[in-house]
C-alpha positions in Angstrom: 0.0 0.0 0.0 2.9 2.4 0.8 4.4 1.7 -2.6 1.1 2.6 -4.4 0.9 5.8 -2.3 4.5 6.7 -3.1 4.0 5.9 -6.8 0.8 8.0 -6.9 2.6 10.9 -5.2 5.5 10.7 -7.5 3.3 10.7 -10.6 1.3 13.7 -9.3 4.5 15.7 -8.7 5.8 14.8 -12.1 2.6 15.9 -13.7 2.6 19.2 -11.8 6.2 20.0 -12.7 5.6 19.2 -16.4 2.6 21.5 -16.4 4.4 24.4 -15.0 7.6 24.1 -17.0 5.7 23.8 -20.3 3.6 26.9 -19.7 5.2 30.1 -20.9 4.2 33.4 -22.5 4.6 32.9 -26.2 2.9 36.2 -27.2 6.0 38.3 -27.3 7.8 36.8 -30.2 7.2 34.2 -32.9 10.1 33.0 -34.9 7.7 31.7 -37.6 6.3 35.3 -38.1 9.3 37.7 -38.1 7.1 40.8 -38.1 5.7 40.0 -34.6 7.0 42.5 -32.0 7.5 46.2 -31.7 9.1 48.2 -34.5 9.9 51.9 -34.3 10.9 54.7 -36.7 12.7 57.7 -35.3 12.8 60.7 -37.6 13.9 64.2 -36.3 11.6 64.4 -33.3 8.8 62.3 -34.8 8.4 58.7 -33.8 6.2 56.0 -35.4 5.8 52.7 -33.5 4.1 49.6 -34.9 3.3 46.7 -32.6 2.4 43.4 -34.2 0.9 40.7 -32.0 0.7 36.9 -32.8 -3.1 37.0 -33.0 -3.1 39.3 -36.1 -3.9 42.5 -34.1 -1.7 45.5 -33.7 -1.3 49.2 -32.8 0.3 52.2 -34.5 1.5 54.9 -32.2 2.7 58.3 -33.5 4.4 60.7 -31.0 6.7 63.7 -30.9 9.7 64.6 -28.8 8.0 67.9 -27.6 4.9 66.0 -26.4 2.8 68.3 -28.6 0.6 65.5 -29.9 0.3 61.7 -30.0 -2.0 59.4 -31.8 -2.8 55.7 -31.4 -4.6 53.5 -33.9 -5.7 49.9 -33.6 -5.5 47.6 -36.5 -5.5 44.0 -37.8 -2.9 42.8 -40.2 -1.9 40.0 -42.5 1.7 39.3 -43.5 2.7 36.9 -46.3 6.4 36.1 -45.9 6.6 34.5 -49.3 5.6 37.7 -51.1 6.8 40.0 -48.3 3.4 41.7 -48.3 1.9 43.4 -45.2 -1.7 44.6 -45.3 -2.9 46.7 -42.4 -6.6 47.2 -41.8 -7.3 50.0 -39.5 -10.5 50.3 -37.3 -11.7 53.2 -39.4 -11.8 50.9 -42.5 -8.7 52.4 -44.0 -6.3 49.8 -45.5 -2.5 50.2 -46.2 -0.4 47.8 -48.2 3.4 47.5 -47.8 6.2 45.5 -49.2 8.4 44.5 -46.3 12.1 43.7 -46.1 13.4 42.4 -42.8 17.1 42.1 -42.2 17.9 41.2 -38.6 16.4 44.0 -36.4 15.8 46.3 -39.3 12.6 46.4 -41.3 12.0 48.5 -44.4 8.4 49.1 -45.3 7.6 50.4 -48.8 4.0 51.6 -49.3 2.0 51.4 -52.5 3.1 54.9 -53.4 6.8 54.0 -53.2 7.6 55.7 -49.9 10.0 53.8 -47.8 10.3 53.9 -44.0 12.9 52.1 -41.9 12.0 50.7 -38.5 14.2 49.2 -35.8 12.9 46.3 -33.7 12.6 47.3 -30.0 
């Protein structure tokens, strides 16, 4: 009877330890989707920050060094790594399309009008 109790206790402890060690926060980064994370462009006192989450949602935050104004917009996005195409759908039904080039912690986004913006991963 003591052997069964010891065996049962050991199995319970093993199950608990496996449960806790296998649980982690995977929302911060996803190696299969290189766009996930926080990207920021800093341009002479003006800063544009994109946050891409694993669930396809995101946020655009524009702010200035002098704290004169700041804007935050929520969006959903799709990113096709094969074609390097990023489509952002804002809550106000506006849609932007970009061609993305990611090299390490640097991302270049070229919009449909040919304007390029360089972001650094934070």
